[in-house]
N, C-alpha and C positions, 0 to 999 in steps of 0.2 A: 504493500500500500504506500509506504514511504517513497519508494523509488518511482512509483506511478505518479505520485503527487509532484515530485521533483521534476519528472519529465513533462508533466502538464504545465508547470510554471515556466519551463524553458521553451514551451511551444508558442506559436504565434497567438493562439487563443488565450493561453495563460498570461502572456505578456500584455495582451490587450486588456484583459480583466484587471490585472494588477495596476496598469497605468490609469484606468478609470478610478479605481479605489484610491490610488496614490494622489491623483489630481484633486479629488474631493478632500482628502485629508490635508494636503498642503494648503489648499484654499481655506479650509476651516481653521487651521492653526494660525495662518497668517492674519486672518481677519477677525479673530476673537481675542486678540491681544491689544493692550494699550501701548502705543509706541511713542517713545521720546526720541526725536530725531536730532542729531548733532551734525552741524555743518551741511544741512540739507540744501542750502542755497547753491552749494557747489554742484550738486546733481542737477538742479533745475536749470542753472545757467549752462552747464555742459550740454544738456539735451537740446538747448536752443541753437547751438552752434551747428554749422553745416557738417562738420566732421564729428560724429557722435563718439562718446568715450568708450573705453574698454573698462568694464567693471570687473574687479577681481575680489574673491573671498576664498578663504581656506575651505577645503572640502567638507569639514565638519559643520560649516555654517551656511551651506548653499540653499537650505530651505527658505532663507530670508528673501530671496530675490523677487518674489511677487510684491512684497512690501518695499524693498529697496528700489525697484524700477518703477512700480506702479502698473496695474493692469492696463492694457491697451498701449503701452509704450512699445514701439517697433524695436524689437531686440532679438538677437540670435545668440545661442549658447553653444559652446563647444562640448560635445558629449562623446564619451568613449563608445565604441561599437561592441564591447564585450557585453555579456548578458545583463549585468546590473546597469551598465551605462545605457543600454537600449531602453530599459524601463524608465530611467531618469529622463531620457530624451523624449519619450512618448508622453510622460507627465508634463514636461515643458510645453510640448505642442498643444496639449489639451488645455493649458492655461493661456494659450494665445500667442506664445513665442515660437521661434523657429529653431529647431535643433540642427546643428551642423556636426556631422559625424567625423570624428577624429580623436585626437588626444593631445594634451599639452606636453606629454613626455613619451608618447608612443605613436608612431606614424604621424609625426607632427606636421610635416610639410604640407600635405594636401589639406588638412584641417585648417591650418593657419592661412593658407592662400584663400580658402573658401571664406574664412572670417574676414579677410581683407576685402573681398568682394562685397561682403555685407556692409562694411564700413563705407565703401564707395556708393552703396545704395542708401546711405543716410540712416543706417540702423545701428543702435547701440549693440555692443557685444559683451559677452560674459564668459569668463574663464575661471575655473577652479585650478589654480596653478600648482597644487600638490596632488591633484587627482590624476588618474582614477585609483591608484594604489599606493601613493605616498612616495617617499617618507613624509609624514605629516608635518605641516608648517615649514616645509622647505620648498622654495620657489623654483619650479622648473623654468626654462627659458621662454616658454610660450608667450607670456604677455609682452616681454621685451621684443621678441621676434615680430609679434603682430604690430607693435608700435613702430618698429623699424619699417615694416612693409607698408603700413597704412598712414603713418604720421599722426594717428589718433592719440589723445592723452589717456593715461591710465588713472583710474580712481579706485583706491582700496575701499573695501566695505567690511565692516565687522559688527557683530552684535553680541549682547549678553542678555540673559533673562532672569527674572526673579524666581521662576520655576521652570525647570527643563527636564526632559527625559534625555538620557544618553544611550545610544545604541552600542552594540558590540562592534567588533571589527577594528581595522587598523587606525581609523580616525575618531571612533566614538562619536559619531554624528550627533549633533544637538537638535532637539525638537522642542520648541516652546510649548508650554502647557496653556490650554485655553484660559482666558481671562487673567493671565499674568501680565506683567509689564516687561517690555524689552527696551533696551537702549541700543539704538541703531546709529552707527557712526560712519560718516563718509570722510575719507581722507582727502586732502587737497589734490587737484590734478597734477600728474607727473608728466611733463613733456620731455621726451628723450631726443637728444641730438642723433641724427642718423650717422652711423659709423659701421665699418666692417672690421675694425680693430678688435681682436679677441679680448685683450685686457680691458678695453673700454666697455665692451659688452658685458663682461663679468662685473665691472663696477656698477653698471646700470642694473643688472640683475640684483645685486646686493642692495642697491638703493631702493628698488621696488619692494624687495623682501622686507627690508627694515621698515618701510612705510606701512606695510600690512601688519607687521608686528606692533607698530606704534598705534595703529587703529584698534588692534586687539586690546592693547594695554589701556587705551582711553575708554573703551567700552567696559572693561573690567573695573577700572577705577570708578566709573559712574555707578556701576552696580553696587560696589562695596560702599560708596558714599550713601547711596539710597538705603542700604540695609543697616547702616550704622546708627 
């Protein structure tokens, strides 16, 4: 029975069913919380520009993007083509966004070129730069490569909540509990100078990684101040 159930959930019908359940759950959790937004004007201004931004968040926090982007925002997300990634991609599509199949650290070239085309179509883009398999909170080169290809700015996003569930797995993904409060932080836009120099690209990668760590710290500090 267990093997049959596993086989079903890996089938097209199983993925279809899970994606519907997942989209309902993500929508419900995102819109039954009270949100304190920090630096939200950064997002509003960036989305007014012709070249829309690249939003990034660690993999354990990706559930926040319906709140972070806003429903109806033209946006495309990089999704892995492995089984878990397919489900995430279909959930994203059911929420009104566009899934781009690839990975920030596996088969990256095709996915990043596809995302660069999305930028040219005036769509915001979303990358989880430590997905799909980690190491957790270690930035793969994907966002920097996309910024180089597209010229779009990068905006780090992070959140913390007063009540959360944590999943198992390598990243212990966060799920906000209904009717809790979350603190949603947008980092300042990061504009990267175009370069092919390997050392400079690594400096840029570290710059973006540190900016995402700083957004994480700010969200955590807000949560601790609220709870004290």
